[in-house]
C-alpha positions in Angstrom: -173.1 91.1 213.5 -171.7 89.1 210.4 -171.2 90.9 207.0 -174.0 88.7 205.5 -176.5 89.5 208.4 -175.6 93.1 208.1 -176.2 93.1 204.2 -179.5 91.4 204.8 -180.5 94.1 207.4 -179.5 96.8 205.0 -181.4 95.2 202.1 -184.5 95.0 204.4 -184.0 98.8 205.0 -183.7 99.6 201.4 -187.0 97.7 200.7 -188.7 99.9 203.3 -187.1 103.0 202.0 -188.3 102.3 198.4 -191.8 101.7 199.7 -191.9 105.0 201.7 -190.3 107.0 198.9 -193.1 105.9 196.7 -195.6 107.1 199.2 -193.7 110.5 199.6 -193.5 110.8 195.9 -197.4 110.1 195.6 -197.9 113.0 198.1 -195.6 115.5 196.2 -196.9 117.7 193.3 -194.7 117.7 190.2 -196.1 121.0 189.2 -196.5 122.7 192.6 -193.2 121.4 193.9 -191.0 120.5 191.1 -187.6 120.7 193.1 -189.0 118.6 195.8 -190.6 116.1 193.5 -187.2 115.8 191.5 -185.3 115.2 194.7 -187.6 112.5 195.7 -187.7 110.9 192.4 -183.8 110.8 192.3 -183.6 109.4 195.6 -186.3 106.8 194.9 -184.1 105.7 192.0 -180.9 105.7 194.1 -182.5 103.5 196.7 -183.8 100.9 194.0 -180.1 100.9 192.7 -178.8 100.2 196.2 -181.3 97.4 196.6 -180.3 95.8 193.5 -176.5 96.0 194.4 -177.3 94.6 197.7 -179.2 91.7 196.3 -176.2 90.9 194.1 -173.8 91.3 196.9 -175.8 88.6 198.8 -176.2 86.3 195.8 -172.4 86.5 195.3 -172.0 85.2 198.9 -174.4 82.3 198.4 -177.3 83.9 200.4 -180.8 84.3 199.5 -181.7 88.0 199.7 -184.4 88.9 202.2 -187.7 89.7 200.4 -189.6 92.9 200.7 -192.5 93.1 203.0 -196.0 93.1 201.6 -196.7 96.3 203.3 -195.0 98.8 205.6 -196.2 101.2 208.2 -197.0 104.5 206.6 -196.3 107.8 208.3 -199.0 110.1 209.3 -200.6 111.8 206.4 -198.2 113.7 204.3 -200.3 116.8 203.9 -197.9 119.5 203.0 -194.3 119.8 201.3 -192.8 120.6 204.6 -194.2 117.4 206.1 -192.8 115.4 203.2 -189.5 116.9 203.6 -189.4 116.2 207.3 -190.4 112.5 206.6 -188.0 111.9 203.9 -185.2 113.6 206.0 -186.0 111.1 208.9 -186.0 108.2 206.4 -182.5 109.2 205.1 -181.4 109.4 208.8 -182.6 105.9 209.3 -180.9 104.7 206.2 -177.6 106.4 207.3 -177.8 104.6 210.6 -178.2 101.2 208.8 -175.3 102.0 206.5 -173.1 103.1 209.5 -173.9 99.7 211.0 -172.8 98.1 207.5 -169.5 100.0 207.6 -168.8 98.7 210.9 -169.4 95.0 210.0 -167.8 94.9 206.6 -164.3 95.2 205.2 -162.6 95.9 201.7 -164.8 96.7 198.8 -168.1 96.1 200.9 -167.0 98.7 203.4 -166.0 101.2 200.7 -169.5 100.8 199.0 -171.2 101.2 202.5 -169.2 104.3 203.2 -170.3 105.8 199.9 -173.9 105.0 200.6 -173.7 106.4 204.1 -172.0 109.7 202.7 -174.9 109.9 200.0 -177.5 109.4 202.7 -175.9 112.3 204.6 -175.8 114.6 201.6 -179.5 113.6 200.7 -180.5 114.9 204.3 -178.8 118.2 203.5 -180.2 118.5 200.0 -183.7 118.1 201.6 -183.1 120.9 204.2 -181.8 118.8 207.0 -178.8 119.8 209.1 -175.3 118.3 208.7 -174.0 116.0 211.2 -170.5 115.4 212.6 -170.8 111.6 212.4 -173.8 110.7 210.1 -175.6 107.7 211.0 -173.9 107.5 214.5 -175.5 110.1 216.6 -174.0 108.5 219.8 -170.6 109.7 218.5 -171.5 113.4 218.1 
């Protein structure tokens, strides 16, 4: 996969992550679950910043950044904080997989940026209560 194609794929994944984090935040009570709400809010902003950075990386390469979809498939109803946590852990796992692919298809500063994003996705999973992985984003290597 070319670096630009991989950047576009990663941007599309960030668009989806932002949408899904918005849904998770809407199903999390700031008063009943302040820690979870704070984590989700922070990760929502992190994904927005990554999206913005990816857009700039693509524009710098003369590419038109892929647009967000009008709507994304939502998970089953997020009825409890446990279900919300499980959902966002899976979401971070999917993001880690996309970032691992970006690491594999880029070099230099872009690869460094992708490694940082991959590391942050792995840390977010742990912060949310997920288990650490030997090779985050690449379960086939574990």
